[in-house]
C-alpha positions in Angstrom: 72.8 105.1 100.0 76.1 103.5 101.0 74.8 100.1 99.8 74.1 101.5 96.3 77.5 103.3 96.0 79.3 100.1 97.3 77.4 98.0 94.9 78.3 100.2 92.0 82.0 100.1 93.0 81.9 96.3 93.4 80.2 96.0 90.0 83.0 98.1 88.4 85.6 95.8 90.1 83.9 92.7 88.8 83.9 94.1 85.3 87.6 94.8 85.6 88.1 91.2 86.8 86.0 89.9 83.9 88.1 91.7 81.4 91.3 90.5 83.1 90.2 86.9 82.8 89.3 87.5 79.2 92.8 88.9 78.7 94.3 85.8 80.2 92.4 83.7 77.7 92.9 85.8 74.6 96.3 87.4 74.8 99.1 85.6 72.9 102.1 85.3 75.3 103.0 85.1 78.9 104.1 88.7 79.2 100.8 90.1 77.8 98.9 87.7 80.0 100.8 88.9 83.1 99.9 92.5 82.1 96.2 91.6 82.0 96.4 89.6 85.3 98.1 92.5 87.1 95.5 95.1 85.9 92.7 92.7 86.8 94.0 92.2 90.4 94.9 95.8 91.1 91.9 97.5 89.6 89.3 94.7 90.0 90.0 93.2 93.3 90.9 96.5 94.9 87.6 97.9 93.6 85.7 95.0 95.2 87.5 95.6 98.5 86.8 99.3 98.3 83.1 98.6 97.6 83.0 96.2 100.5 84.4 98.9 102.8 81.8 101.4 101.6 79.0 99.0 102.2 80.1 97.9 105.6 81.8 101.0 107.0 84.2 100.8 109.9 83.2 97.3 111.0 85.6 94.4 111.2 85.0 93.4 107.6 85.2 96.9 106.3 88.5 97.7 108.0 90.0 94.3 106.9 89.0 95.1 103.3 90.5 98.6 103.5 93.8 97.2 105.0 94.0 94.6 102.2 93.9 97.1 99.4 97.6 98.4 99.7 98.9 94.8 100.2 97.2 93.6 97.1 98.2 96.8 95.2 102.0 96.4 96.0 102.3 92.6 96.0 100.5 92.1 92.6 102.9 94.5 90.9 105.9 93.0 92.5 104.9 89.4 91.8 104.1 90.2 88.2 107.5 91.8 87.7 109.2 88.8 89.3 107.3 86.3 87.1 108.0 88.3 83.9 111.7 88.7 84.8 112.0 85.0 85.5 110.2 84.0 82.3 112.5 86.3 80.4 115.7 84.9 82.0 114.4 81.3 81.5 114.2 82.1 77.7 110.5 82.2 77.1 110.1 84.1 73.8 108.0 87.1 73.1 105.1 86.9 70.7 106.4 86.9 67.1 104.6 90.2 66.4 106.1 92.0 69.4 107.9 95.2 68.4 110.7 95.5 70.8 112.3 93.9 73.9 113.5 96.7 76.2 114.7 94.3 78.9 117.0 92.5 76.5 118.4 95.8 75.3 119.0 96.9 78.9 120.7 93.7 79.8 123.0 93.7 76.7 124.0 97.4 77.3 124.7 96.7 81.0 126.9 93.8 80.1 128.8 95.9 77.6 129.5 98.6 80.1 131.2 96.2 82.6 
């Protein structure tokens, strides 16, 4: 029974990873692609790790998979934020159909307050 539940969780993780890769290929600019990549890693890869833990239980492999989940969860979000901020500071433009740029608005209001 654990194998079936683990396999279902792994399959859901692989589906999230597939859609994340599809987003990397199809989305128009670096900021949207970072969004897809971050969702892909946090939901997909953490799902695969959780499924591995369910299938293997409290063995060496299962515990390592369980320990890796919070590290992946926090480092993916932090890394994505750092890449997006660096790209914005470097001057990489948003997609021409983007509606607003909240980061630019915050930076200009912060400079005006000083």
